[in-house]
N, C-alpha and C positions, 0 to 999 in steps of 0.2 A: 116622233112628235103626228098625229095626225093630222090636227085641226089646221084652217090650211091657214099662212101669211100672209099676215093684214096692210102689203110695202104701199100701197098708195098713202098711210099712216107713215111711214118711214120715213117717205119721200115726204110728203107736205113738213116733216117734221126737221127735217135738215131745211126747206127749202125758210125756211122762221127761220131759222138757224144764224144760216146764209146772211139772213141780212140784217137778227139784233145779236150779237154774239152770243147774247147773254142767257137768249136761249134752248144752249146743247147739252150744260148736264139733261132740259127737261125731252132733250134729241134722244140721248143715249135712252129712258125709265121707255123711253116710245120703241124703241125698237128692240130691247128686249124683252117688252111687256108684248108688239108686234109679229113678235114671234118665237113666241113662253118657252122665253130659255128663261138663264140667269139676270147674264144683268148685259152690258155693250162697252165699249170702247172706241177712240179712236186715238191712230193713231199714227203718227203720221212721220210713214214706211225715209226717208230722207236724213230728218233728224233729230228721231231714237227721246225724242226729251221727256221730262218728266211729270211736266200742266197739260197732261192731255183730262179732252170732257171722258167723260165715266158719270152710269148710272150710278145710284146711291148703294145698296146693292155690293155694285163694288168694291166700295169705298177702303174695307180691311183687306181685304189683299191687296189693293194698289198699291197702299201703303210696307205695307212683308218685298212688292216687288220692284220698291223703288227701295228701301229703309237696306235690306238683304241683297241687295246689288245682282235680283234677278233682272234688271230691265235689260242690266249686261249682258248677262248668260240666260236670253230667252232663241229659245232652238226657236219658234215661231218664227222668228223674219229667213230663219233659212225660204222659208216657201213664198219669196214675195216673187220671184220669178214665172213661179208658176202661176200664184195668183194674180201675176198681169196677163195671160197667156188667155189663161180659163174666167177671170173675173171672180170667183170665188175657189176656194182650197179650206180643206182642214188636213188635221198632222193624218186621219188612216187614210190620204194625199197620199203618203210617202213610211208610214209607218203602219207594221202591227198591234194590236190587244197590246201581245206580252210587250213585243217593242216598249208600250207606252205604260207599258206595267213597271220597267227597269230603270225608265226616262229619271234623274233627279227631278230636273224640273216638273214633271208630272207627281211626281209621289214623293220630294220634300216642299217642295212648293202649292202646287194644285190643291192634293187629295186631303192634307189639316183646314184647307177653309171650302172639303165636299164639291172643288169645282173637277174637272180634267175637258171632257169636249169643248173644242169648238168651231169658226167658224168663217172663212177671213173677204171682205165682201172687199172691191177694188173700188177707192176710188178717188180718181186719178183729175188732173185736169194739169195742160200740159206734158209740161214734164216732171210735176208735184205729183207725191204718188201719198197717198191715203188708209187704210184700212180699217175699216169700222168690224171692230172684231166683236166676236158672238156666244159668249163664252155659257156652256149646259152641265150645270148640275151631274158628276157621276151616275141619278137615279133617273135623271132626264133624257137620259144618253146622245150618243153622237147623232145632225144631221143627215137623215137619207139624203136619198140620188136625188130622190121629187126639187125636193129643199131645200138642194144645193142651186138644178137650175134657176128652182128661183130665185135665191140669192144669186144667181150670174146676172138674172135678165133687170133684178134691181139693179145693177152695180151700174147700168148705164145709164138711166135716168138720175144714177147721187151723183156722177159726175159735172151736174149739168151746174148741181147744186156747187160743187166743191170751185167752179170755174164766177158764177154770180158771187159767192165769197171771197174767194181772190181778187175780185175786179174791183170792189168798195173796201173791202180793206187797204187794199190800199189805192183809193183815192183816200179815204180817209189820213193817212199814213201821207201822201204830200199837201191838203192844207193841214195838217201840224206847221209839214217845212215851209209852206211857205208862212204859219203862224211867226215862226220864228226868223226867217227872213226882215221879217216884215219891222222885228226891230232890232235887224243887226248882228243877228244871233250864230256863229256858224254852228251845227250842228248837224253830224251824219243822222242814216238809218243800219241799221244789221241787220237781216238774217235770223235764222235759225241757224245756221254757221260764224254769227257773227260776221259774216261778209260784208261791207259796205253794200249796202243798192240804193241810195239817195244820200243829197251833200246836197245843200242848201246854198245859194252865192258867197254868202259871206264865209262860208268855207271850201269852199272854192279858194279863192283868196287869201286865205293862213296853209294851204299847204305847200309847202317846196322845199331846202332847207331840212325847218325842225322837224316839220309834221309829216306824215307820206301814206299814202296805201298801197304793201308788196302787197302784188298775188289776190285783191280787194282786201287787206284787213288790214290795220291800224297804227302804223308802231314812228316810231319818232326817232330824233340821234341816240336817245339814252339806252341803251340796249333793256334797264332793270325795272325801268320803269315800260316801256311793252310788254314785257314778261307781265309783270304787274298792275296794266291793262287789260288784258289778257284774260290775265288767271278770273280778274273781276270780270271780265264779261263772260264766261266761265261759269260761273257762280251762279252769274243772273236764272245763265239758260237755264242751268243742270237743276237748279236746286233754287225748287217752289218756296221752298220756307227764307227764302234767302231775302233782304232786303231791299224792297221793290228801287230804293234807288242810291246806289254802290258809293262809297263816302271819298271825295272828290284822292285825285291822283293826280298828282305834281309830275305833269313831262317836259323835261330842262330844258331849252334852247340854247341856242349861241350864245346868242345874245337879248339882256333884259333873263328876267321873274322866267320860272318858269309857268306854262300855260296850266290852267286845271279841268280835268277833263270830269266827265260829272257823266255819267253810265246811267243808264236807269232803263227797265222792263215798259214796255210802251204801255198805262193804263188798259183795261181792259183784256189785253193781248192774249193775257195766259189761260179765260176759258173762250176765246178764239183759234179752232181747232184747224181758218185757210187762212190765218197773219198773214201775212205776205214782211211785213217786216217786227221784231220781237224788238230790238234795244233802242235808246235813241243815248249815243255820248252831243254833251250841247260841254263846247268849249269856252273856259270863261279868258281872256289875259286881262291877268288882276293891273298890270303897265297901265288896262286904256281904259277900262269897262270897272269903275270902284259903282256900288253894284247900293241902295237901295234892299229891306226885308222885301218889301212887297212887288220890286221888281224882278228880282232875285227868285223867289216864286212864277214869277209871268217869264221869266228864260228859262229856268228849268222843265218849269209841270207843263208848261204851257196854258199858263189858267190866266181867265180876267185880273185884272184889277178890283172884282169887288172877292172875285174866287180865295186871290192871294192875299187880300185885307182881312176876309172872311180866317182863312189859316190864320195867319198872324197869332189874328184874336184866342182861335180853339188850340193854337198849339201852347198860349201859354195861362190853359187852367181853368178857362172863361166854356159857360154852359152856354150849349146854343142860341137859347130865350137870350142871357146877357148882352152875346154878341151882336143879337140882331137887333135889339136896342141902340148899344153905341152904336148903332151902324144905321142908324134911320131907316131899318128895313123890318115887314112883317115877316114874323115865324118860320110862315110857308117861302115863303122868296129864299130867308136862311139855308130850308132843310135841302130844298132844291141846289143853294147855291155846295152847300157841303159832298149834299149829292157827289157832284162837277168832281167835286180838291176829294172826294175817297177815288173816285174811277180813276183820272189822270194821273194819282201819284200810286194808285193800284195800294191802294189801303183801302178796312172794314170799317176799325173805327176807332175810333176820335185817341185812344195809347195810341196804336198802329201810326199817325201820321203825326201825333206830339214826339215820339218815338226819332221818326224819318224826320221832320223836323229838329232834334238838336241834333243829329251829328250834321249838318249842316252848318250852322252855329259855331260861332269860330275862324271855319274855314271862309263864309263866305256874308252869309249874311249879317256880324257881326264887325 
């Protein structure tokens, strides 16, 4: 490709997305256009999670990538050490065109989509590592040496956006934990590997013989319950189509009724490439913490009282305008509150919200 890259546009797009995570998909579109490529994606090289930002054109290929298990057979992850040293890498650094022609990853997965060539740009902040994967079609051809050098130079600037994004995401997570603490609700936040990275004061007091951290991972006295919790956490992390909130998991105790653990994805973090916290687990003690439906929503999702009341009405099937009238608020205020509810519950439509809250019914809300 002969045209010069517009890497300033890529840097600007990354900086915007670091501040506003809803801009990550748009940033991938910019990266593809600015480099004259077919598409772009941003991979977490440590977590290998499926919920990665990607440009619109990469949608069908990425669906196959996850569905058919290529995500676990991606040969390009082996290029990570070389990418770390050089700042950018391509398959031609380790494979010849003849070898590429024989590899199942290229011929069985990429070729049906007309894809082949890529450049992987290092995006690093501390010990965290991402790869901006820029994909070209067979017809577009591989990246030239001069283009690879330009991308290596860009890598250092993208690292600044990564550091900013990590800092902001952690600050948001700490703010959410403060909200749980204010209501006396035990909560822990987990990273991409389901390891505990934040624990609020009520949760610290809860830890003991019944609930512990083993190697930074949650565990309880019952091995089967521990396994069930860990399976739920892996499903939330690995399956982007799974419900945002898992059904409550009973954690037996030596005395009293079991604690109820509510694992859920943090709202908005499925699209936040640099999110430090991916899951929150809220604990409810049924012996000491009876809750009203609205309070339960505030506890489990960090909603405001107004948002919780609106969510309850919407989940019962009321139209937004009717719910706004009953709550004595204007329609535009209700729209803003509903948008916040969708964000905090990681849902996008009323039907998804209804299904999510229905799963809570019978366990906590009634």
